[in-house]
C-alpha positions as CSV (number, residue, x, y, z in Angstrom):
1,M,61.1,3.7,18.6
2,W,64.3,4.1,20.5
3,S,66.1,1.1,21.8
4,T,66.7,0.7,25.5
5,G,70.5,1.3,25.0
6,A,69.8,4.6,23.1
7,L,67.6,5.7,25.9
8,V,70.1,4.9,28.6
9,Q,72.9,6.9,26.7
10,V,70.5,9.8,26.5
11,S,69.7,9.5,30.2
12,M,73.4,9.5,31.2
13,V,74.0,12.7,29.3
14,H,71.0,14.3,30.8
15,F,72.1,13.2,34.3
16,S,75.2,15.4,33.8
17,L,72.9,18.2,33.0
18,V,70.8,17.7,36.1
19,L,73.9,17.3,38.3
20,G,75.3,20.6,36.9
21,L,72.1,22.4,37.5
22,F,71.8,21.0,40.9
23,C,75.2,22.3,41.9
24,K,74.6,25.6,40.4
25,V,71.3,26.1,42.3
26,L,73.0,25.2,45.6
27,I,75.6,27.9,45.1
28,Q,73.6,30.6,43.3
29,D,72.7,33.6,45.6
30,P,68.8,33.7,45.7
31,G,69.0,37.6,45.7
32,T,70.0,38.5,49.1
33,L,69.0,42.1,50.1
34,D,72.0,44.1,51.5
35,R,71.9,47.0,53.8
36,V,72.6,49.4,50.9
37,D,69.4,48.1,49.1
38,S,67.1,48.7,52.0
39,D,64.4,51.3,52.1
40,P,66.0,54.5,53.6
41,R,62.7,55.1,55.5
42,F,63.4,52.1,57.6
43,S,67.1,52.9,58.3
44,C,66.4,54.2,61.8
45,I,64.6,51.1,62.8
46,A,67.4,49.1,61.3
47,D,69.9,50.8,63.6
48,L,67.6,50.0,66.5
49,V,67.4,46.3,65.4
50,E,71.2,45.9,65.1
51,N,71.6,47.4,68.5
52,N,69.0,45.2,70.0
53,Q,66.9,48.3,71.1
54,S,63.8,47.7,68.9
55,P,60.7,45.7,70.1
56,H,59.8,45.1,66.4
57,R,59.6,41.5,65.3
58,F,59.7,42.2,61.6
59,C,62.9,42.8,59.4
60,P,63.4,46.5,58.7
61,Y,65.3,45.9,55.5
62,C,62.9,43.8,53.5
63,E,59.4,44.5,54.6
64,P,58.6,46.7,51.6
65,D,59.1,46.2,47.9
66,Y,58.2,42.4,47.3
67,S,61.0,41.1,49.6
68,K,60.8,38.9,52.6
69,H,63.0,37.8,55.5
70,C,63.6,34.0,55.6
71,K,63.8,32.8,59.2
72,L,65.5,29.6,58.1
73,C,68.3,31.2,56.2
74,D,68.1,34.4,58.2
75,V,68.5,36.6,55.2
76,C,66.3,39.1,53.3
77,V,65.5,37.8,49.8
78,K,64.4,40.0,46.8
79,D,61.2,38.8,45.1
80,Y,60.9,36.0,47.5
81,D,59.1,32.9,46.1
82,H,59.7,30.2,48.8
83,H,62.2,28.3,50.8
84,C,62.9,24.9,49.2
85,L,63.3,22.4,52.1
86,F,64.8,19.7,49.7
87,L,67.6,22.1,48.5
88,N,67.7,24.0,51.9
89,R,67.8,27.2,49.8
90,C,65.7,30.2,49.3
91,V,64.3,30.9,45.9
92,G,64.2,34.6,44.8
93,R,65.1,37.1,42.1
94,S,68.5,35.8,41.3
95,N,67.8,32.0,41.2
96,H,64.2,31.6,40.4
97,R,64.8,30.9,36.7
98,L,67.6,28.5,37.5
99,F,65.3,26.8,40.0
100,L,62.7,26.3,37.3
101,L,65.1,24.9,34.7
102,F,66.3,22.6,37.4
103,L,62.6,21.4,38.0
104,L,62.2,20.9,34.2
105,S,65.4,18.8,34.0
106,M,64.1,16.7,36.8
107,V,60.7,16.2,35.1
108,I,62.6,14.9,31.9
109,A,64.9,12.8,34.0
110,H,61.9,11.0,35.7
111,L,60.2,10.6,32.2
112,L,63.4,9.0,30.9
113,F,63.5,6.7,33.8
114,V,59.8,5.6,33.5
115,T,60.3,5.1,29.7
116,I,63.5,3.1,30.1
117,A,61.9,0.9,32.9
118,M,58.7,0.3,30.9
119,N,60.8,-0.6,27.9
120,Y,62.8,-3.1,29.9
121,L,59.7,-4.6,31.6
122,Y,58.1,-4.9,28.0
123,G,61.1,-6.7,26.8
124,K,60.9,-9.2,29.6
125,M,57.5,-10.3,28.2
126,S,57.4,-13.6,26.2
127,V,56.7,-12.8,22.5
128,G,53.0,-13.4,21.8
129,N,52.2,-14.1,25.4
130,H,50.6,-11.0,26.9
131,S,48.0,-12.6,29.3
132,L,47.3,-11.5,32.7
133,S,49.1,-14.4,34.3
134,S,52.2,-13.8,32.4
135,W,52.2,-10.1,33.3
136,L,51.8,-10.9,36.9
137,T,54.5,-13.4,36.8
138,M,56.9,-10.9,35.1
139,L,55.9,-8.1,37.6
140,G,56.6,-10.4,40.6
141,A,60.0,-11.2,39.2
142,E,60.9,-7.6,38.6
143,F,59.3,-6.3,41.8
144,W,61.9,-3.6,42.5
145,V,61.7,-2.2,39.1
146,V,57.9,-1.9,39.4
147,V,58.3,-0.1,42.8
148,M,60.9,2.3,41.3
149,V,58.6,3.0,38.3
150,I,55.7,3.9,40.7
151,M,57.9,6.1,42.9
152,N,59.2,7.9,39.9
153,A,55.7,8.4,38.4
154,L,54.4,9.8,41.8
155,T,57.4,12.2,42.0
156,L,56.6,13.2,38.4
157,L,53.1,14.0,39.3
158,W,54.2,16.1,42.2
159,E,56.8,17.9,40.1
160,V,54.1,18.8,37.5
161,W,51.9,20.2,40.1
162,L,54.7,22.2,41.4
163,L,55.6,23.6,38.0
164,T,51.9,24.5,37.4
165,E,51.9,26.5,40.6
166,Q,55.3,28.3,39.6
167,F,54.1,28.9,36.0
168,D,50.8,30.4,37.3
169,A,52.6,32.8,39.5
170,I,55.0,33.8,36.9
171,A,52.2,34.4,34.4
172,M,50.7,36.9,36.7
173,G,54.1,38.7,37.0
174,T,54.7,37.7,40.6
175,T,55.9,34.9,42.9
176,T,54.0,32.1,44.7
177,Y,54.5,34.0,48.0
178,F,53.1,37.3,46.7
179,R,50.6,35.9,44.2
180,Q,47.6,36.7,46.4
181,C,48.5,40.5,46.0
182,E,48.3,40.4,42.2
183,T,44.6,40.5,41.3
184,S,44.7,42.7,38.3
185,A,47.1,40.1,36.4
186,R,44.5,37.5,36.5
187,Q,42.7,39.4,33.7
188,R,45.5,38.4,31.2
189,S,44.6,36.0,28.3
190,L,46.0,32.6,28.1
191,G,48.3,33.8,25.3
192,Q,49.7,36.5,27.2
193,R,50.4,34.2,30.2
194,W,52.3,31.8,28.0
195,V,54.3,34.7,26.5
196,T,55.3,35.9,30.1
197,V,56.3,32.3,31.1
198,V,58.4,31.7,28.0
199,S,60.1,35.0,28.2
200,F,61.0,34.4,31.8
201,L,62.5,31.1,31.1
202,L,64.6,32.5,28.2
203,E,65.5,35.9,29.8
204,G,64.8,35.7,33.5
205,R,62.4,37.6,35.7
206,R,61.8,41.3,35.4
207,R,61.3,42.9,38.9
208,V,58.2,41.7,40.5
209,G,55.4,44.2,40.5
210,R,57.4,46.5,38.3
211,A,54.6,48.0,36.4
212,Q,52.5,48.6,39.5
213,T,55.5,50.2,41.3
214,R,56.2,52.5,38.4
215,Q,52.6,53.6,38.4
216,E,52.5,54.3,42.1
217,K,55.9,56.1,41.9
218,T,54.5,58.4,39.1
219,A,51.4,59.2,41.1
220,I,53.6,60.1,44.1
221,D,56.0,62.3,41.9
222,I,52.9,64.1,40.4
């Protein structure tokens, strides 16, 4: 078993990684959809919107093709997943993988904190004296350490739930926002889903709904 000192050193190195990922995800473009990337079928509506002559409430650039207009950021995002209120950034095609790596690093950080804190609390116990009264006395003396452990444990549970939702959407080849549209992908086996998730983490996302779009395009061309 690792000593508390070794765990603290590992935690400090990991903190540098978390900080680097945090700064990177704050400045990374989520996949903003430019005017040149918009569907030409909507170009006339786009001109009207820019000239304030259109009564339409939707964004003419990103309505089609698995993109969405974020009202908070006021940008169109390709392969829109969600708007993260904690980061105040959209998560889309260009930063989705980075966002997941940041989440995984946060899970490891909270696990390290809980492990170090539990090691510390266990070390405060008298040798050979693990009665309930001695535990209560120690917990009262280290009240704030216990509170921090509970807060980190609850945050860890929330992060695990969030990752589960994210991985479920990725396994279906979509995002959490467009997940309800991908019903055929639910037929995939557990092995196929894990392969999709791992390849996404290693290589990044291929375009959402790419296979379906190709089939539709082929049908139109024929």
